[in-house]
VOPAGU-2260 file (C-alpha; in pm, 1 decimal, decimal comma):
REM VOPAGU-2260
SITE   aa  ch    i         X         Y         Z
SITE  MET   A    0    1761,4    2177,9    2437,4
SITE  LEU   A    1    1792,7    1782,4    2417,7
SITE  ASN   A    2    2101,8    1643,0    2299,4
SITE  PRO   A    3    2199,6    1371,0    2113,3
SITE  THR   A    4    2480,4    1123,9    2253,1
SITE  MET   A    5    2547,6     921,0    1919,3
SITE  ASN   A    6    2478,0     934,6    1527,4
SITE  SER   A    7    2239,8     736,0    1345,9
SITE  THR   A    8    2403,5     522,6    1073,2
SITE  ILE   A    9    2173,5     505,3     724,9
SITE  ILE   A   10    2203,1     173,4     589,7
SITE  ARG   A   11    2120,7     195,0     190,8
SITE  PRO   A   12    1951,0    -140,2      54,3
SITE  GLY   A   13    2036,6    -296,2    -255,8
SITE  LEU   A   14    1836,6    -398,2    -558,2
SITE  LEU   A   15    1567,3    -642,4    -515,8
SITE  ASN   A   16    1503,0    -900,7    -833,2
SITE  LYS   A   17    1312,1   -1167,6    -705,8
SITE  PHE   A   18    1059,4   -1136,5    -379,1
SITE  LEU   A   19     860,7   -1405,6    -239,5
SITE  GLY   A   20     930,6   -1645,6    -526,2
SITE  ILE   A   21     792,3   -1450,4    -831,4
SITE  THR   A   22     952,8   -1104,5   -1024,4
SITE  ALA   A   23     773,4    -764,7    -828,5
SITE  VAL   A   24     771,6    -437,1    -911,9
SITE  ALA   A   25     879,0    -259,3    -598,1
SITE  VAL   A   26     919,0     109,8    -546,5
SITE  LEU   A   27    1169,2     224,4    -239,4
SITE  MET   A   28     985,3     479,1     -37,1
SITE  THR   A   29    1194,6     749,5      72,2
SITE  ALA   A   30    1076,6    1061,9     286,4
SITE  SER   A   31    1212,1    1279,9      27,6
SITE  GLN   A   32     869,9    1214,2    -193,2
SITE  PHE   A   33     664,0    1345,6     130,5
SITE  VAL   A   34     711,0    1630,3     356,9
SITE  SER   A   35     937,4    1513,0     578,0
SITE  PRO   A   36     891,5    1530,2     968,7
SITE  THR   A   37    1281,3    1512,7     962,3
SITE  SER   A   38    1276,3    1853,5     777,7
SITE  ALA   A   39    1009,3    1976,4    1037,6
SITE  ALA   A   40    1268,2    1901,9    1302,7
SITE  ALA   A   41    1559,6    2070,4    1189,1
SITE  LEU   A   42    1350,4    2401,5    1117,0
SITE  ASP   A   43    1215,3    2429,2    1481,8
SITE  GLY   A   44    1461,1    2247,4    1643,8
SITE  GLY   A   45    1287,9    1965,2    1749,9
SITE  VAL   A   46    1362,0    1560,0    1805,4
SITE  SER   A   47    1388,8    1320,6    1523,8
SITE  VAL   A   48    1367,0     961,8    1559,9
SITE  THR   A   49    1238,2     666,9    1380,7
SITE  ILE   A   50    1010,5     424,9    1457,7
SITE  ASP   A   51    1117,1     119,8    1635,1
SITE  ARG   A   52    1461,4     268,0    1759,6
SITE  ALA   A   53    1519,3     427,5    1989,1
SITE  LYS   A   54    1804,6     748,1    2062,1
SITE  VAL   A   55    1973,5     869,1    2361,1
SITE  PHE   A   56    1966,6    1198,7    2510,9
SITE  ASN   A   57    2146,8    1391,4    2785,2
SITE  ILE   A   58    1968,2    1666,0    2958,8
SITE  GLU   A   59    2134,0    1944,3    3159,1
SITE  GLU   A   60    1946,8    1950,1    3468,2
SITE  GLU   A   61    1742,9    1673,7    3631,2
SITE  ALA   A   62    1425,4    1591,8    3592,5
SITE  GLY   A   63    1148,4    1541,1    3813,9
SITE  THR   A   64     871,6    1515,1    3553,7
SITE  VAL   A   65     840,1    1393,8    3209,0
SITE  ILE   A   66     548,2    1409,1    3001,0
SITE  VAL   A   67     504,1    1286,9    2646,4
SITE  GLY   A   68     195,2    1480,3    2442,2
SITE  ASN   A   69      99,1    1163,9    2288,8
SITE  PRO   A   70     230,8     864,1    2420,6
SITE  ALA   A   71     120,2     629,8    2094,3
SITE  ILE   A   72     375,3     839,8    1882,0
SITE  ALA   A   73     670,7     860,2    2099,1
SITE  ASP   A   74     769,6     667,8    2434,3
SITE  VAL   A   75    1029,6     842,3    2650,9
SITE  THR   A   76    1217,2     614,9    2930,0
SITE  VAL   A   77    1376,6     804,3    3235,7
SITE  HIS   A   78    1758,8     623,1    3243,6
SITE  ASP   A   79    1849,1     837,4    3513,4
SITE  SER   A   80    1761,0    1182,0    3619,0
SITE  GLU   A   81    2010,1    1324,3    3337,7
SITE  THR   A   82    1908,2    1065,1    3088,7
SITE  LEU   A   83    1622,5     978,2    2875,5
SITE  VAL   A   84    1554,7     731,4    2581,5
SITE  ILE   A   85    1346,6     837,8    2355,2
SITE  THR   A   86    1144,2     553,7    2115,6
SITE  GLY   A   87     946,2     576,5    1816,0
SITE  LYS   A   88     603,1     417,1    1803,1
SITE  HIS   A   89     398,3     525,4    1554,7
SITE  PRO   A   90     503,0     797,8    1240,3
SITE  GLY   A   91     343,1    1137,8    1389,7
SITE  SER   A   92     461,5    1462,7    1613,8
SITE  THR   A   93     407,1    1488,6    1958,1
SITE  ASN   A   94     584,6    1672,1    2214,7
SITE  LEU   A   95     795,3    1595,7    2559,0
SITE  VAL   A   96     799,7    1855,5    2843,7
SITE  ILE   A   97    1030,3    1812,6    3111,1
SITE  LEU   A   98     966,8    1953,2    3436,9
SITE  ASN   A   99    1227,6    1963,4    3756,4
SITE  SER   A  100    1178,4    1877,6    4069,6
SITE  ASN   A  101    1001,5    2224,6    4159,1
SITE  GLY   A  102     794,1    2231,7    3850,8
SITE  LYS   A  103     953,7    2459,5    3649,3
SITE  VAL   A  104     976,0    2371,4    3283,0
SITE  ILE   A  105    1323,2    2286,5    3140,0
SITE  ILE   A  106    1293,8    2153,4    2799,7
SITE  ASP   A  107     961,3    2167,9    2607,7
SITE  GLU   A  108    1030,8    1993,6    2277,3
SITE  SER   A  109     868,3    1890,5    1957,9
SITE  ILE   A  110     917,8    1493,8    1874,8
SITE  TYR   A  111     922,5    1380,6    1527,8
SITE  VAL   A  112     855,4    1012,8    1452,0
SITE  GLU   A  113     930,9     888,7    1051,9
SITE  ALA   A  114     901,2     511,8     941,7
SITE  ALA   A  115    1278,0     387,8     891,0
SITE  LYS   A  116    1383,6     533,4     530,6
SITE  ASP   A  117    1676,7     222,2     481,3
SITE  ALA   A  118    1567,2    -109,8     350,9
SITE  VAL   A  119    1173,4     -58,2     330,6
SITE  VAL   A  120    1044,7    -162,8      17,3
SITE  THR   A  121     639,6     -82,9     -61,9
SITE  VAL   A  122     467,9    -314,4    -307,3
SITE  GLN   A  123     167,0    -182,4    -487,0
SITE  ARG   A  124    -126,1    -435,7    -614,6
SITE  ALA   A  125    -392,5    -256,7    -761,3
SITE  ALA   A  126    -543,8    -102,7    -449,8
SITE  ALA   A  127    -330,9    -290,8    -171,7
SITE  ARG   A  128     -61,3    -194,9     -56,2
SITE  TYR   A  129     223,6    -432,9     156,3
SITE  SER   A  130     526,6    -311,6     315,2
SITE  PHE   A  131     849,3    -510,6     355,6
SITE  SER   A  132    1174,5    -486,8     571,5
SITE  CYS   A  133    1487,3    -558,5     351,3
SITE  LYS   A  134    1831,5    -623,1     426,0
SITE  GLY   A  135    1966,3    -899,8     231,9
SITE  GLU   A  136    1593,7   -1115,4     307,9
SITE  CYS   A  137    1278,3    -930,7     287,9
SITE  THR   A  138    1015,8    -968,9     603,3
SITE  PRO   A  139     684,2    -853,7     637,7
SITE  ALA   A  140     636,0    -496,4     853,9
SITE  VAL   A  141     354,9    -323,0    1005,2
SITE  ARG   A  142     290,2     -16,5     843,3
SITE  VAL   A  143      -4,8     181,0     896,6
SITE  GLY   A  144    -156,0     200,5     539,1
SITE  ASP   A  145    -130,4    -142,3     417,2
SITE  GLU   A  146    -360,8    -361,5     293,1
SITE  ALA   A  147    -606,8    -464,3     608,7
SITE  GLU   A  148    -578,6    -877,2     648,7
SITE  PHE   A  149    -196,4    -829,6     553,3
SITE  TYR   A  150    -186,1    -555,3     826,1
SITE  LYS   A  151    -297,4    -769,8    1081,3
SITE  ASN   A  152    -184,8   -1110,4    1028,6
SITE  THR   A  153     165,6    -884,3    1055,7
SITE  ALA   A  154      71,9    -732,7    1373,3
SITE  GLU   A  155     -75,4   -1064,9    1525,1
SITE  GLN   A  156     290,4   -1271,3    1448,4
SITE  SER   A  157     483,6    -942,1    1570,5
SITE  GLY   A  158     275,2    -960,9    1873,1
SITE  THR   A  159     356,4   -1328,7    1916,7
SITE  TYR   A  160     711,3   -1318,9    1826,4
SITE  ASN   A  161     752,0   -1027,0    2102,1
SITE  GLU   A  162     623,2   -1230,1    2381,3
SITE  GLN   A  163     789,6   -1521,9    2348,1
SITE  ALA   A  164    1114,4   -1285,4    2319,1
SITE  GLU   A  165     995,4   -1141,5    2641,8
SITE  GLY   A  166     911,4   -1497,6    2800,4
SITE  ALA   A  167    1259,2   -1603,5    2733,4
SITE  ALA   A  168    1435,0   -1314,2    2859,0
SITE  GLN   A  169    1232,4   -1358,2    3207,0
């Protein structure tokens, strides 16, 4: 079984009074309104991670091979032979299989990835949905199901920002 090396802290957002210069009616979305991947993780002992956040796990035996069922859902990085970093990429579930150097399965766990529950505000305008990450100041967030043009523009801007950050780090 995977053992997290640290606990995550949930930060609850304050009230949103004005948004982009106009008064908006916003609904704070929480996973408790739906079937929660966290609940599924609790039922079968799986691992729950949040999109764009990483968790460090220690394993009891050295890993020889690490397999992620769907790399579009979660990414696993091997820090060393007994330490893994699992990063959530998209909402959903997948599995993680770890084999030792002899090919024996030492871990077969479900991974549940969920959207951040803290500081997420969803604005619904007619049939169009817009998601924002709000912690003091609101910024557009890339969330599957948002209005197509908003999603595309936000994703493009996020990609450009990430490219610039990676270029500056080199």
